[in-house]
C-alpha positions in Angstrom: 75.1 125.4 121.1 77.5 123.0 118.6 74.7 120.4 119.2 72.3 122.7 117.6 74.4 123.9 114.9 75.2 120.4 113.6 71.5 119.1 113.6 70.4 122.4 111.6 73.2 121.7 109.5 71.3 120.7 107.0 69.5 123.5 106.5 72.3 125.8 107.0 73.1 126.3 103.4 70.0 128.3 103.0 71.5 131.3 105.2 73.8 131.8 102.0 70.8 134.2 100.5 71.8 132.9 96.7 71.2 129.2 97.3 68.3 129.6 99.0 67.1 131.1 96.0 68.6 128.8 93.4 67.2 125.8 95.9 63.5 127.4 96.2 63.3 128.1 92.3 64.6 124.4 91.3 62.2 123.1 94.0 59.8 124.7 92.6 60.2 123.4 89.0 60.9 119.9 89.5 57.5 120.1 91.0 56.5 121.1 88.1 58.1 118.9 86.1 57.1 115.6 87.9 53.6 117.2 87.5 54.1 117.9 84.0 55.3 114.5 83.4 52.4 112.6 84.8 49.9 114.7 83.0 51.5 114.1 79.5 51.6 110.1 80.0 47.7 110.7 80.9 47.3 113.0 77.8 49.2 110.8 75.7 47.7 107.4 76.5 44.5 109.1 76.4 44.8 110.4 72.6 46.3 107.2 71.5 46.3 104.5 73.4 49.7 103.5 72.3 52.5 102.7 74.8 54.7 102.9 71.7 53.9 106.7 71.5 54.4 107.3 75.2 58.0 105.3 74.3 59.2 107.7 71.9 58.3 111.2 74.0 61.3 109.5 76.3 63.1 108.9 73.3 62.2 112.6 72.0 63.5 114.0 75.7 66.7 111.1 75.9 68.3 111.9 72.5 69.5 115.5 72.6 70.7 115.1 75.3 73.2 111.9 75.2 73.7 114.5 71.6 74.4 118.0 73.5 75.5 117.0 76.9 79.4 116.9 76.0 79.2 120.6 74.4 76.8 122.1 77.0 79.0 121.4 79.8 81.6 123.1 77.8 79.3 125.6 77.3 78.9 126.1 81.1 82.4 126.4 81.6 82.8 129.1 78.9 80.0 131.4 79.6 78.1 132.6 82.6 76.3 129.8 84.1 73.2 131.8 85.7 72.5 133.5 81.8 72.5 129.4 80.5 70.3 128.5 83.2 67.6 131.5 83.1 67.8 131.2 79.2 66.7 127.8 79.4 64.0 128.4 82.5 62.6 131.2 80.1 62.2 129.5 77.0 61.1 126.3 78.6 58.8 128.5 80.4 57.5 129.9 76.5 57.3 126.2 74.8 55.4 124.0 78.0 53.4 127.4 78.1 52.5 127.0 74.3 51.7 123.1 75.2 49.2 123.7 77.5 47.6 126.8 75.4 47.6 124.1 72.9 45.6 121.8 75.0 43.2 124.2 76.7 42.0 124.9 73.2 42.0 120.8 72.3 44.7 121.8 69.3 47.2 120.0 70.6 48.6 117.4 68.4 51.4 114.6 68.9 53.7 116.4 67.1 53.9 119.1 69.4 55.0 116.7 72.4 57.3 115.2 70.2 59.3 119.2 69.5 58.8 119.9 73.2 60.3 116.8 74.4 63.3 117.0 72.2 63.8 121.1 73.4 63.6 119.9 76.6 66.5 117.5 76.0 68.7 119.9 74.6 67.8 122.8 77.3 68.8 119.9 79.9 71.7 119.7 77.8 72.8 123.5 79.2 71.0 123.4 82.4 71.9 120.2 84.7 75.6 120.7 84.0 74.7 124.5 85.0 73.3 123.7 88.1 76.2 121.2 89.3 79.0 123.9 88.9 77.2 126.6 90.0 76.2 125.5 93.4 79.7 125.2 94.7 79.9 129.3 93.2 77.6 130.6 95.8 77.8 128.4 98.6 81.1 128.1 101.4 82.9 125.0 100.8 81.8 123.7 104.2 78.0 123.8 103.0 78.5 122.2 100.5 77.3 118.6 101.6 74.3 120.4 103.7 73.6 122.2 100.0 73.8 118.7 98.3 71.9 117.3 100.6 69.2 119.5 100.1 69.1 119.0 96.7 68.9 115.7 96.6 65.9 115.9 99.2 64.0 118.0 97.2 64.3 116.1 94.3 62.8 113.1 96.6 59.8 114.9 97.9 58.6 115.8 94.5 58.9 112.4 93.2 56.3 111.7 95.7 54.1 115.0 95.7 54.4 115.6 92.0 52.2 112.9 91.0 50.1 113.6 94.3 49.5 116.8 93.4 49.1 116.2 89.5 46.2 113.7 90.2 44.6 116.5 91.9 44.8 119.3 89.2 44.4 116.7 86.1 41.4 115.7 88.1 39.7 119.0 88.1 41.3 121.2 85.6 42.5 118.6 82.8 46.2 118.1 81.8 46.5 121.5 80.0 46.4 123.2 83.8 49.3 121.0 84.3 50.8 121.7 81.5 50.5 125.9 82.2 51.3 124.7 85.9 54.7 124.0 84.7 55.4 126.8 82.9 54.8 129.0 85.4 57.2 127.1 87.4 59.8 127.8 85.1 59.1 131.3 85.2 59.4 131.2 89.6 62.6 129.4 88.2 64.0 132.0 86.1 63.1 134.9 88.6 64.7 133.0 91.3 67.4 133.3 89.1 67.8 136.9 88.6 70.5 138.0 91.4 72.8 135.2 90.7 72.7 136.7 87.2 76.2 138.7 88.4 78.0 135.6 90.1 80.0 134.4 87.2 79.5 137.2 84.4 83.8 137.6 84.5 83.2 133.7 83.1 81.3 135.1 79.9 84.6 137.5 79.3 87.1 134.7 79.5 89.6 134.0 76.6 88.1 131.3 74.6 90.9 131.1 71.8 90.8 127.5 72.4 87.9 126.5 70.5 84.5 124.6 72.0 85.6 121.0 71.0 88.8 121.3 72.7 87.5 122.5 75.8 85.2 118.7 75.7 88.8 117.1 75.0 89.8 119.5 78.3 87.0 117.8 80.0 87.8 114.1 78.5 91.1 114.1 79.5 90.6 115.3 83.0 88.5 112.3 83.6 90.4 109.8 81.9 93.4 111.4 83.9 91.6 110.9 87.4 90.8 107.1 88.1 88.1 108.5 91.3 86.3 110.1 88.5 86.1 107.7 85.5 86.0 104.4 88.1 82.8 106.2 88.9 81.3 107.5 86.1 81.5 103.9 85.1 80.0 102.3 88.0 77.4 104.8 88.3 76.5 104.0 84.7 76.2 100.1 85.4 74.1 101.2 88.4 71.5 102.9 85.8 71.9 99.9 83.7 71.6 97.2 86.5 69.6 98.9 89.4 67.5 102.2 88.1 66.3 100.4 85.0 65.1 97.3 86.6 63.3 99.0 89.1 61.5 101.1 86.7 60.4 98.3 84.3 59.7 95.1 86.2 59.1 96.2 89.7 55.3 96.9 88.5 55.7 93.2 87.5 57.1 92.1 90.1 54.3 93.2 92.9 51.1 93.2 90.3 51.8 89.0 88.9 54.2 87.6 91.6 52.9 89.6 94.7 49.7 89.2 93.7 48.7 92.8 95.0 47.0 95.4 93.5 49.1 97.9 91.0 48.2 101.0 93.7 50.9 99.2 95.9 53.6 100.8 93.2 53.1 103.9 94.9 53.6 102.1 98.6 57.4 100.4 96.9 58.5 104.4 95.4 57.8 105.6 98.6 60.4 103.0 101.2 63.0 104.2 98.5 62.1 108.0 98.9 62.4 107.5 102.5 65.1 105.9 102.4 67.0 108.5 100.5 65.7 111.1 102.5 66.7 109.5 105.5 70.2 109.5 104.2 70.4 113.2 103.0 69.3 114.3 106.3 72.4 112.2 107.9 75.1 112.9 105.0 74.1 116.9 105.5 76.7 116.6 107.9 79.6 116.2 106.1 81.9 116.2 108.7 81.1 112.9 110.0 82.1 111.0 106.7 85.5 109.2 106.6 87.1 107.1 104.2 84.5 108.3 101.3 85.7 105.8 98.7 84.6 102.5 100.6 81.4 104.2 101.7 80.4 105.6 98.8 81.1 102.3 96.8 79.8 100.4 100.3 76.9 102.1 99.7 75.9 100.7 95.7 77.3 97.2 97.6 74.0 97.9 99.8 71.5 98.9 96.7 72.9 95.8 94.8 72.3 93.2 97.6 68.7 95.0 98.3 68.3 94.5 94.5 68.9 90.6 95.0 66.8 90.9 98.1 63.9 91.8 96.2 64.7 89.1 93.3 64.4 86.4 96.0 61.7 88.0 98.1 59.8 87.4 94.6 60.9 83.7 94.3 59.9 82.9 97.8 56.0 84.4 97.9 54.2 81.3 98.2 56.4 80.6 101.6 56.3 84.8 103.2 52.6 84.9 102.2 51.1 88.6 100.2 51.3 90.2 103.4 54.9 89.5 105.1 56.1 89.3 101.3 55.4 93.5 100.7 56.6 94.1 104.2 59.8 92.8 103.3 59.7 94.4 100.0 58.7 97.7 101.5 61.6 97.6 104.0 64.5 96.5 101.6 63.7 99.3 98.9 64.1 101.8 102.3 67.7 100.4 102.5 67.6 100.3 98.3 66.4 104.0 98.9 69.8 104.7 101.5 72.4 103.2 99.2 71.8 105.0 96.0 71.1 108.8 97.9 74.8 107.5 100.0 76.3 106.8 96.8 74.8 109.9 94.8 76.0 112.4 97.5 79.3 111.5 98.2 79.7 111.2 94.1 79.0 115.0 94.2 80.3 116.3 96.7 84.0 114.3 95.9 83.5 115.4 92.5 83.1 119.3 93.7 86.3 119.4 95.6 88.2 117.0 93.0 87.7 119.3 89.8 88.7 122.7 89.5 85.8 125.1 89.0 86.9 126.0 85.4 86.3 122.5 84.4 83.5 121.6 86.7 81.1 122.5 84.2 82.1 119.4 81.7 83.0 116.9 84.2 79.3 116.9 85.4 78.3 116.7 81.8 80.6 113.5 81.1 79.2 112.6 84.5 75.3 113.0 83.6 76.3 111.4 79.8 77.5 108.5 81.5 74.8 107.6 84.1 71.8 108.2 81.3 73.5 106.2 78.4 72.9 103.1 79.1 69.6 103.5 80.5 67.3 103.0 77.1 69.1 99.6 76.4 68.4 99.0 80.0 65.2 99.5 79.8 64.6 97.4 76.7 66.7 94.3 77.7 65.1 94.5 81.8 62.0 94.5 79.6 62.4 91.1 77.3 64.5 89.0 80.6 61.4 90.2 82.9 59.3 88.8 80.2 61.3 85.8 79.3 62.7 84.5 82.9 60.4 86.6 85.2 60.8 89.6 87.8 62.1 88.2 90.0 65.4 86.5 88.0 65.9 89.7 86.5 66.1 91.5 90.3 68.3 88.6 91.8 70.3 88.4 88.4 71.1 92.4 88.3 71.8 92.2 92.2 74.5 89.8 91.9 75.9 91.9 89.1 76.0 94.9 91.4 77.5 93.3 94.1 80.4 91.7 91.9 80.9 94.8 89.8 81.6 97.2 93.3 83.6 94.7 95.3 85.8 94.5 92.3 86.0 98.1 91.9 86.7 98.9 95.5 90.1 96.6 95.5 91.4 100.2 93.3 94.2 102.1 96.0 92.3 105.2 94.7 89.0 104.0 96.4 90.5 102.4 99.5 92.5 106.0 100.1 90.0 108.3 99.4 89.5 110.2 102.9 
């Protein structure tokens, strides 16, 4: 009986009705978002043929988050998290529905896309910290590892299924159909949130005499006085700079130009990363197995850095390995990259939820998210320049070595070694 309970621990949080609704709504919404991004890329490239235009769309999405995330985190701790998420979903449904109608009537213009992207970035500044802070409110402490794993699992699965479904939807009904599907997904997510609206209504009645800027300062103080928090946020930011940005920028170049394989093999590469992440999510749902979480989390980043280094080495030795063997080696290495990134992310999320008081969790989550995305635009630019000048293998090898060194250095801190 004990064994069966342990095996089902991944799905145990879904026995909590409020979390089941929250998770279901967000899974459907993420699927819609993934489809929207694919359809949006196709529409922008079809209408403009410009990579610069697509880059501006991404900038319009990132910039509001960088500006408003800290205020969003403070708002999450001052007002009802459920209502903030519900309002965000309804407004995004309205906006993306308008984009879909404009596309359907052939009146959609590029500036409409820019405006919609800016609004999405603004709403995400409130929605994402609210989700991170709301999960511990609706799930018992012993089920948190499983809840966090389910969240990561749904994110990975929608990344795999979203592009496939989007390709079919766009092929049969055009980009407008995918846009309208995303609007419906926001509506479904909002409806799933309705039973949660009363769970933290008391927060809206809390005293707010300190002022929202002082709340932001209190969140920054919480992070700066806890070595595990500020060190891990810095390391997470470096991981995005050294691991995520090169993978998104240079992996297609590595596969196409160095391995001399069709660009479609990029889908295999992303599927391998997702396979590793899904495996880690399932294993880490059994949170009672974790010991020495500090070293395990940083060790997982070490594994991801080592995998990145090996990607570069494979690229340097394609002629010796041969195309088929090089591809097989690359896919195997990327599975371990996915395991490392997902393990680090889940351990970090769970320890943050444990260490930070519920009243400040929204602010700390926003600081974490800001730290994670702040260097990404720089990373995209630098990775592209380095890959063009020195080659994709050199980029991956260099980034992997730097990540290994930084992870080892951070691991020497007593807080990391003692965290259990």
